[in-house]
C-alpha positions as CSV (number, residue, x, y, z in Angstrom):
1,X,19.5,18.4,17.8
2,X,17.7,15.9,14.8
3,X,17.3,19.1,13.0
4,X,16.3,23.0,13.4
5,X,12.8,24.0,14.8
6,X,11.3,26.4,11.8
7,X,8.4,28.3,13.5
8,X,5.8,29.8,12.0
9,X,2.5,31.6,12.2
10,X,-1.0,29.3,12.4
11,X,-5.0,29.4,12.0
12,X,-6.9,26.4,13.6
13,X,-10.0,26.8,10.1
14,X,-11.9,23.8,11.5
15,X,-12.1,21.7,14.8
16,X,-14.6,18.6,14.8
17,X,-14.7,15.6,17.0
18,X,-13.7,12.6,15.8
19,X,-14.4,10.4,19.2
20,X,-15.7,10.6,23.0
21,X,-12.5,11.9,23.6
22,X,-10.6,13.0,20.5
23,X,-10.8,16.1,18.4
24,X,-9.2,17.2,14.8
25,X,-8.4,20.5,14.3
26,X,-7.0,21.7,10.8
27,X,-4.5,24.4,10.8
28,X,-3.0,26.3,7.6
29,X,0.4,28.2,8.3
30,X,0.4,31.3,7.2
31,X,3.3,31.3,4.6
32,X,0.6,27.5,3.6
33,X,1.3,23.8,4.3
34,X,4.3,22.1,2.9
35,X,4.1,17.8,1.6
36,X,5.2,15.4,3.8
37,X,5.4,11.9,4.0
38,X,3.2,9.2,5.5
39,X,5.1,9.0,10.1
40,X,5.9,13.0,10.4
41,X,4.6,15.2,12.6
42,X,4.4,18.7,13.9
43,X,5.0,21.1,16.6
44,X,3.0,22.9,18.0
45,X,3.0,25.8,20.6
46,X,1.4,25.3,24.0
47,X,0.9,27.6,26.6
48,X,0.0,25.4,29.8
49,X,0.3,27.0,33.0
50,X,0.5,30.6,31.4
51,X,4.2,29.5,30.1
52,X,4.8,28.6,27.0
53,X,6.0,25.6,25.8
54,X,5.8,23.3,22.4
55,X,4.0,19.5,21.7
56,X,4.0,16.9,19.4
57,X,1.1,16.2,17.4
58,X,1.3,13.2,14.1
59,X,-0.3,14.7,10.9
60,X,-2.9,13.2,9.8
61,X,-4.1,12.0,6.4
62,X,-1.6,12.6,3.3
63,X,0.3,15.9,2.6
64,X,-1.4,17.5,0.2
65,X,0.1,21.1,0.5
66,X,-3.9,22.6,1.6
67,X,-3.1,22.0,5.7
68,X,-2.1,20.3,8.1
69,X,-4.7,18.1,10.5
70,X,-3.7,17.1,13.6
71,X,-6.2,14.9,16.3
72,X,-5.4,15.6,20.3
73,X,-6.8,13.7,23.2
74,X,-8.2,14.9,26.2
75,X,-5.4,14.4,28.9
76,X,-6.8,15.8,32.5
77,X,-3.8,14.4,33.1
78,X,-1.1,15.4,31.3
79,X,1.2,17.7,31.9
80,X,-1.3,20.4,30.1
81,X,-0.9,20.7,26.2
82,X,-4.4,19.0,25.6
83,X,-6.2,20.9,27.4
84,X,-4.3,24.4,25.7
85,X,-5.7,22.0,22.6
86,X,-8.9,21.8,23.7
87,X,-9.3,25.6,24.8
88,X,-8.9,26.6,21.2
89,X,-12.0,27.3,18.8
90,X,-11.8,27.7,15.8
91,X,-9.8,31.3,14.2
92,X,-7.1,30.8,17.3
93,X,-3.9,31.1,16.1
94,X,-0.8,29.7,17.3
95,X,2.6,28.4,16.7
96,X,3.7,25.6,14.5
97,X,6.8,24.3,12.8
98,X,7.6,22.7,9.6
99,X,6.7,18.8,9.6
100,X,9.4,16.4,10.4
101,X,9.0,12.9,10.7
102,X,10.9,10.6,12.3
103,X,8.6,7.3,12.2
104,X,9.1,7.0,7.8
105,X,7.6,4.0,6.1
106,X,9.4,2.0,3.8
107,X,8.0,0.2,0.0
108,X,8.3,-2.4,-1.7
109,X,8.4,-5.1,1.4
110,X,6.5,-8.8,0.5
111,X,3.7,-7.6,2.7
112,X,2.9,-4.8,6.0
113,X,1.0,-4.6,9.4
114,X,0.2,-1.9,10.8
115,X,-1.2,-1.9,14.3
116,X,-2.6,0.9,16.3
117,X,-3.6,1.8,20.3
118,X,-6.8,4.5,20.0
119,X,-4.8,8.0,19.5
120,X,-1.9,6.1,17.7
121,X,-3.8,5.5,14.6
122,X,-3.4,9.1,13.5
123,X,0.6,8.5,11.9
124,X,-1.0,5.3,10.6
125,X,-3.9,6.8,8.2
126,X,-1.3,8.1,6.2
127,X,0.4,4.7,6.0
128,X,-2.9,3.2,5.2
129,X,-3.3,6.1,1.9
130,X,0.1,5.6,1.0
131,X,-0.3,1.6,0.4
132,X,-3.3,1.5,-1.0
133,X,-1.7,4.0,-3.6
134,X,1.2,1.5,-3.7
135,X,-1.0,-1.2,-4.1
136,X,0.8,-3.2,-1.6
137,X,0.0,-6.6,1.1
138,X,-0.9,-4.5,4.2
139,X,-3.8,-5.0,6.5
140,X,-4.0,-2.8,9.5
141,X,-5.1,-4.3,13.4
142,X,-7.0,-1.1,15.6
143,X,-7.0,-1.8,19.6
144,X,-9.0,0.0,21.5
145,X,-11.0,-0.1,24.7
146,X,-14.0,0.7,23.0
147,X,-15.6,1.7,19.3
148,X,-16.4,4.8,21.0
149,X,-12.9,4.5,21.8
150,X,-12.0,4.5,18.3
151,X,-11.7,8.3,15.9
152,X,-11.3,7.6,12.4
153,X,-12.5,3.7,12.6
154,X,-15.4,4.5,10.5
155,X,-13.9,6.4,8.0
156,X,-11.0,3.9,8.4
157,X,-13.8,0.9,7.5
158,X,-15.7,2.6,4.7
159,X,-11.8,3.5,2.5
160,X,-10.8,0.1,2.7
161,X,-13.1,-2.6,4.2
162,X,-11.5,-5.3,5.4
163,X,-7.9,-4.8,5.8
164,X,-9.0,-2.5,8.6
165,X,-9.7,-5.4,11.8
166,X,-10.7,-4.1,14.8
167,X,-9.9,-5.4,18.7
168,X,-12.0,-4.1,20.6
169,X,-11.8,-5.1,25.0
170,X,-15.4,-3.9,25.6
171,X,-16.4,-6.6,22.8
172,X,-13.9,-9.0,24.2
173,X,-11.4,-9.7,21.2
174,X,-8.3,-9.4,22.2
175,X,-4.8,-8.8,20.5
176,X,-3.1,-12.2,19.6
177,X,1.1,-10.3,19.8
178,X,2.7,-13.5,19.5
179,X,0.2,-15.2,16.2
180,X,-0.4,-12.4,14.6
181,X,3.5,-11.9,14.2
182,X,4.0,-15.5,13.1
183,X,1.4,-15.4,10.4
184,X,3.4,-12.3,8.4
185,X,5.2,-13.5,5.1
186,X,9.5,-13.3,5.7
187,X,11.0,-9.9,5.7
188,X,7.1,-7.9,6.1
189,X,7.2,-4.9,9.0
190,X,5.0,-4.2,11.3
191,X,4.5,-0.3,12.0
192,X,2.9,0.6,15.1
193,X,2.3,3.2,17.0
194,X,-0.1,3.0,20.6
195,X,0.2,2.7,24.3
196,X,3.5,1.8,26.6
197,X,2.4,-1.4,27.5
198,X,1.4,-2.5,23.8
199,X,4.5,-1.3,22.3
200,X,6.3,-3.5,25.4
201,X,4.3,-6.9,24.1
202,X,4.7,-6.4,20.7
203,X,8.7,-5.6,21.8
204,X,8.8,-8.7,23.7
205,X,7.0,-10.5,21.0
206,X,8.6,-9.5,18.2
207,X,11.9,-10.1,19.6
208,X,10.6,-14.1,19.9
209,X,9.8,-14.7,16.9
210,X,14.2,-14.2,15.7
211,X,12.6,-11.0,12.9
212,X,15.1,-8.7,12.4
213,X,14.5,-6.2,15.2
214,X,14.3,-3.4,12.5
215,X,11.7,-4.1,10.8
216,X,9.6,-3.6,13.8
217,X,8.7,0.0,13.2
218,X,7.4,2.6,15.6
219,X,6.3,5.8,17.7
220,X,6.4,6.5,21.4
221,X,3.5,8.6,23.5
222,X,6.2,11.1,25.6
223,X,2.6,11.1,28.3
224,X,2.4,7.3,28.8
225,X,3.7,5.0,31.3
226,X,2.3,1.9,33.7
227,X,1.3,4.1,36.1
228,X,-0.8,7.7,36.6
229,X,1.5,10.4,37.2
230,X,1.5,11.7,41.0
231,X,3.3,14.3,42.6
232,X,6.9,12.4,43.7
233,X,10.4,14.1,44.9
234,X,13.4,14.7,43.2
235,X,16.8,15.9,45.5
236,X,20.6,16.5,43.9
237,X,22.2,16.4,48.0
238,X,25.3,18.1,45.9
239,X,23.3,20.8,44.7
240,X,21.2,21.2,48.2
241,X,18.0,20.8,45.2
242,X,15.3,19.0,46.7
243,X,12.2,19.5,44.4
244,X,8.3,18.4,43.8
245,X,7.9,17.2,40.7
246,X,4.0,17.8,39.6
247,X,1.9,15.8,38.2
248,X,1.7,18.3,34.8
249,X,6.0,18.5,34.0
250,X,8.4,16.5,33.8
251,X,11.2,15.8,35.9
252,X,13.3,17.6,32.7
253,X,11.3,20.3,33.4
254,X,11.7,20.7,37.3
255,X,15.4,20.6,37.2
256,X,15.8,23.0,33.9
257,X,13.1,25.5,36.0
258,X,15.5,25.0,38.6
259,X,18.3,26.1,36.6
260,X,19.9,22.3,36.6
261,X,21.3,22.5,32.7
262,X,20.5,19.2,31.3
263,X,21.7,17.9,27.9
264,X,18.3,16.9,26.3
265,X,17.2,16.5,22.6
266,X,13.7,14.2,21.6
267,X,12.0,15.5,25.3
268,X,9.9,11.8,23.7
269,X,12.5,9.1,25.4
270,X,14.2,7.8,22.5
271,X,17.3,9.3,22.2
272,X,18.9,8.6,25.6
273,X,20.8,12.1,25.7
274,X,18.6,13.1,29.3
275,X,19.9,10.3,30.9
276,X,20.2,10.7,34.4
277,X,22.2,8.9,37.2
278,X,19.8,7.3,39.9
279,X,21.3,7.1,43.1
280,X,18.8,6.7,45.1
281,X,14.7,5.2,45.0
282,X,12.2,6.0,47.9
283,X,9.4,3.4,45.9
284,X,9.6,2.7,41.9
285,X,10.4,4.3,38.8
286,X,8.3,4.8,36.1
287,X,10.3,4.1,33.1
288,X,8.5,5.6,30.1
289,X,11.1,5.7,27.3
290,X,12.2,2.8,24.7
291,X,15.8,3.8,24.6
292,X,16.8,2.2,27.9
293,X,16.5,-2.0,27.5
294,X,14.7,-3.9,30.1
295,X,17.6,-4.8,31.9
296,X,18.1,-1.3,32.3
297,X,15.3,-0.6,33.7
298,X,15.2,-3.2,36.3
299,X,18.4,-2.5,37.6
300,X,16.8,1.2,38.2
301,X,20.6,3.2,37.6
302,X,19.3,5.6,35.2
303,X,16.7,6.7,34.5
304,X,15.2,9.2,30.9
305,X,14.0,12.7,33.3
306,X,12.5,13.7,30.3
307,X,9.3,11.3,30.1
308,X,10.2,8.7,33.6
309,X,9.2,9.2,36.4
310,X,9.0,8.2,40.3
311,X,5.7,7.2,42.2
312,X,5.7,6.3,45.5
313,X,8.3,8.8,47.9
314,X,11.1,10.4,45.4
315,X,13.2,9.7,43.5
316,X,17.4,11.3,44.3
317,X,19.3,11.9,40.9
318,X,23.0,12.8,39.9
319,X,23.5,15.2,36.7
320,X,26.8,16.4,35.1
321,X,25.9,19.8,35.4
322,X,28.9,22.1,37.6
323,X,27.9,25.0,38.5
């Protein structure tokens, strides 16, 4: 584990809808909130199908030590965490961890570009505030389907003016990633949070630009994929396993529920610890991780069980587990 999780009780003190399908929650821990750096996230305990689970949500805004704010987009076809959060009301109690940061900022660069795709705006709000305080050279591009989907956009524009640029699909404004990257100063950094398609496009454009790969920083969506989730079957012939993986559970969840031990850590498709050997595929693998290379994904010899799925049939895998 990269860090130990310490859980505590908390209460929701306020809620507000910040777009047509995104709700912001203000959370006050029982023993007080802790200040946190831009890019931090909070783990929140949820109940899915009557069973305890947890989800990670980026913290919105600066950490002032008074409360935590998260924003949750309602996904009806996701694993159930957002449905649970949207079922809660003000005063509801829940368990949360202390903030942790896997998306840290590096200060002192000549220029910064913050790129948000939809709900990916959440960790970038605190980054924008920190860059503004330090009088850095920065701007933000906010891409979404429409203005109605762009949570916090009006607030950000009121604060930072023309530093906030929008690319809304229904207004015909498209994002030209190669051009945006080419216009950055030498030594600039790009911080990105958004869906898998945007991340893949950014990684491709950044790699083609010849800039140092370490200067592209990103946060991933564990639920994002190229296809809508559908039921598929997982088979492990050596163990006599043939199980259905429902739309609201991961391959890792189903295997663990069947008593198959799989090494795992991040559960976000980043660390690769849960990668399993793929023996056969009926259909196609929807690789949702950022650990495997493009070449490895094309070969379909591995699957990151925590986030990736199969579409159109079944997948046969092999694990290191020996009962």
